[in-house]
C-alpha positions as CSV (number, residue, x, y, z in Angstrom):
1,M,40.0,95.7,82.8
2,P,41.8,98.6,80.9
3,M,45.3,97.2,81.7
4,A,44.3,93.9,80.2
5,V,43.9,95.4,76.7
6,R,47.4,96.8,76.5
7,E,49.7,95.2,74.0
8,D,52.1,94.1,76.6
9,A,49.5,92.6,78.9
10,Q,50.2,89.0,79.9
11,V,47.0,87.2,78.8
12,V,46.9,83.4,79.1
13,S,43.9,81.6,77.5
14,V,42.8,78.1,78.1
15,A,40.6,76.8,75.3
16,R,37.8,74.2,75.9
17,D,40.1,71.5,74.3
18,G,42.9,72.2,76.6
19,R,45.2,74.2,74.2
20,I,47.0,77.1,76.0
21,F,47.6,80.4,74.4
22,Y,49.9,83.1,75.6
23,R,49.2,86.5,74.0
24,N,47.3,84.7,71.2
25,T,50.3,82.3,70.5
26,L,49.7,78.5,71.0
27,I,52.3,77.2,73.5
28,A,53.0,74.1,75.6
29,V,52.0,74.7,79.2
30,D,55.5,74.1,80.4
31,E,56.8,77.1,78.2
32,L,54.6,79.4,80.2
33,P,57.0,80.3,83.0
34,D,59.8,81.2,80.7
35,R,57.5,83.4,78.5
36,I,56.2,85.3,81.5
37,R,59.8,85.8,82.9
38,E,60.9,87.1,79.6
39,S,58.1,89.4,79.3
40,I,58.7,91.0,82.8
41,K,62.4,91.3,81.9
42,N,61.2,93.4,78.9
43,G,59.0,95.7,81.0
44,A,55.6,94.0,81.3
45,D,53.6,94.3,84.4
46,R,53.8,91.6,87.2
47,K,50.2,90.7,86.6
48,V,48.7,87.8,84.6
49,Y,45.2,87.7,83.1
50,V,43.6,84.3,82.6
51,R,40.9,83.8,80.2
52,A,39.4,80.2,80.4
53,D,36.5,78.8,78.3
54,A,33.7,77.9,80.4
55,R,34.0,74.3,79.1
56,A,37.7,73.9,79.9
57,R,38.6,71.3,82.3
58,Y,39.5,72.4,85.7
59,G,42.7,70.4,85.6
60,G,43.9,72.3,82.6
61,I,43.2,75.6,84.2
62,Q,45.0,74.4,87.6
63,R,48.2,73.4,85.6
64,V,48.2,77.0,84.1
65,L,47.9,78.5,87.6
66,D,50.6,76.1,88.9
67,E,53.0,77.2,86.0
68,I,52.3,80.9,86.7
69,S,53.1,80.3,90.3
70,K,56.5,79.2,89.4
71,T,57.3,82.7,88.3
72,G,56.6,84.1,91.7
73,I,53.7,86.1,90.4
74,R,50.6,86.2,92.8
75,D,48.7,88.9,91.0
76,V,46.4,86.8,88.7
77,C,43.1,87.9,87.4
78,F,40.4,86.0,85.7
79,F,38.2,87.2,82.9
80,A,34.5,86.6,83.2
81,E,32.0,87.3,80.5
82,R,28.4,88.1,81.1
83,V,25.9,85.9,79.4
84,S,23.1,87.8,77.9
85,P,19.7,86.4,79.0
């Protein structure tokens, strides 16, 4: 996904221990809507990329998706990594 590697791409990562990162900065999950809105105001695309560790709990990922939906953004993409055999 070439757009996901842009400097202003809105990438949210969910670590296996439940920590949430927005553009490589550790944040509380309830900060996410404000961060996304601010980025859009500054010209970022209305698309969010979610990268979740395979061992992350589903509840943590769902909470991130709920917070993203508060911004009105419906264009959410998930990163998937191929596992080498």
